[in-house]
N, C-alpha and C positions, 0 to 999 in steps of 0.2 A: 603305218608304224608311227606310234605317238611320240617317241622320244629316242634319245641316242642309246638308252639301255636296251630298248626293244630292237634297235638296229644291230647292236652288238650280240644279242642273243640270237638273232635270226642268222647272222654270218657264221660260218664255220670253215674249217680247212677242206675246201672242195677238192675231191680226188678225181672226179671225172666230170667233164664238161660236154656240152652238145655241140660245140662248134658254131652255134648260131652267132650271127654278127650283132655286136653292140654298135648302135648308131654313132655317126661321127659327132653328133651333138652331145651324147652322153659321154663318149670317150673325152671330148674336149673338157666337159665339166669335171672329170676325174683329174685331168692334167691341170686344170686351173686351181683345184684344191691344193695339189702338191706344189704348184707355182706359189701359192700364197702362204705356203708353210713358213713358220719362223726358222731362222738359223742364226748361229752365233755371229755377232757383229753384222748381220745381214748379208754375209758373203755369198750364200747359196752355192757352196762349193761342189755342186753336182748337176748332172744333166740326165735326161730320160730319153732312152731310144725306144721308139714305139714300132713294133713289128707285127705286121698283120699278114705279110706274105707267107703262104703256107709252105712254100719250098724252103724259105729261110728258116722257119720254125722247125722243119724236118731236119735240117742241118744241125740245128742247136739241140735237138733231142738227145743225141748220145752224149753231148757235152754236159748235159743237165740230168744225167742218171736216168735217162729214158722215162721221166716223169710224164704221165699222160697229159696234164694240162698244158704242157708246152705246145703241143700240137692240137689240142682240142679246144684251146681258148680262142676268143675272137681276136684279141690283141695280147701280145706279150711285151710287157714293160721291162726294160733293162735299166735299172738304176745305176748310173755310173758317177764316180767321184773324181775330183782332182787328185792326181798323183802326188802333187805338192802345192803348198801355198806360196807361190812365188810372189815376189814384189810386184811383177808386172800384172798378175791377176788381181791382186789387192788394189792396185792402182786403178785398174780398169773398172772395178765395182764402185770405188769411191768417186771416180770421174763421172760415172754414169749417175750415181746418186745426186752429186752436186748439180749436174745438168738438168736432171728432171725436176729437182726442187728449186731450181734457178736461184741458188744461194750458196755462198762460200762462207765458212765460219771456222773459228778456231776450234770448235767442238769436232767437226768432221776431220780436221787435219790431225787433232789428237787421237781420234779413233783410227785414222789411216796409220799413223806411226805405231800406235799401240799394237795393231793387228800385225804389222811387219815384225815388230820386236817379239811379240808373243809367239807367233808361228815360226819365226826365224830360229828360236831356240830348240825347236823340236826336230826330231830326225824325219826323214821322208816317210818311214813307216808310221811314225806318230802322227804325222799330217794325214796320212791315209785313213787311219783309224778314226781320227776326229771327224774327217769329212764324212765317213761312212755313218757315223752316229748322227750327223746332221741330216743325211739323206734318209735315214730311217724315220725321222719325224715327218718328212713329206710323204714317205710311203704309207705310214699310218693314216695320214689324212686322206690320201688318195683311196685307201681301203674303206674308210667311213663314207666318203663322198660316193663310192660305188654302191655301198649298201643302202644309202639314202635313195638310190634310184632303182633298187631291186636287181643290182648287178653283182655277181659274185666274183671274188678275188682270191687268189692263192699265193701267198708270198712264199718264196723258195730261196734258200741259202745252199740247197744241195747242187752244186754244179762246180765244174772246174774252172776257176776263175782265170787261170792263165790261158787255157784253151779258148774260153769265150773272149778274153781280151784280143787275143790273136785273131780270132774269127771276124771280129767286129773292128779290126785295126785301131783299137783304142790307145795303144802306146804312142802311136804318131799324133794323137790329139791330146796327150798329156792326161789321160783318163784311165781308170781302172773299174772293173765291175764290182758291185757290192751286193746287189739283191736283184731277184727277178719277181715279177708280179704278173701272174696270169689273170687275165680279165675276160669274163665270159658269163655263161649261165650254166648252172648246175644240171647234171643228168640224173633226174629223179629215179630212173629205173636201174641204173648201173653204178651209182656212187654208194659204195658200202658205208662210207662215213656219214651219210645224211641222217640216218636214224639214230645214231649214237648220241647220248646225252652230253651236252657240254659240260665238262668238269673242270673246275679251277681249284686251287687250294683254299682252304677256309679263310674267310676274311680276317679272322684273329691271327692267322699265320702270315698274312700278306701286309697288314697295315699295323703300325705302332703308333699310338697317339701320345704325345707329350702334352699333358694338361696342367 
């Protein structure tokens, strides 16, 4: 595949997977792409749960509307986000940043105080939706990284978030589920969506240029 447009034309919403295992090396590449994703003020208000245990995936299946990729995937990634931008969480991020860069500066302290003030004005629900949007950037990069390795992904928003949160004990961790990403290999024989043409709205309806 020569470029990113080829990759994006190759990938599609896989409906059936083979169950074949994706190597640990390739999974780690996908996770590292998500790890390197940009996020607002660099806070990375999300965590990824990686599920490869077949029994756990079977238990998640009814929570996720019985979608086949849940159990047919090699790995199921659960993107979870902070339920709240607490001062403690913001401090932890900036303390880590200053430690890694071995530098203290007025700039970092301004950023720290700005983050606390900005998110402190939001409701908890607004905090969640902001964090979920940040996590979606990481999810998108994970999908592109997977495609670059010839690996299929299926993003899924169709699940009971409360049920999944309870199953994974997320409230005790201060987290909420936002998206699922099934990772694996397409089933050429049984996936009805494989032969469908990729259709998007016309570019002139998608982009507006101000020249």
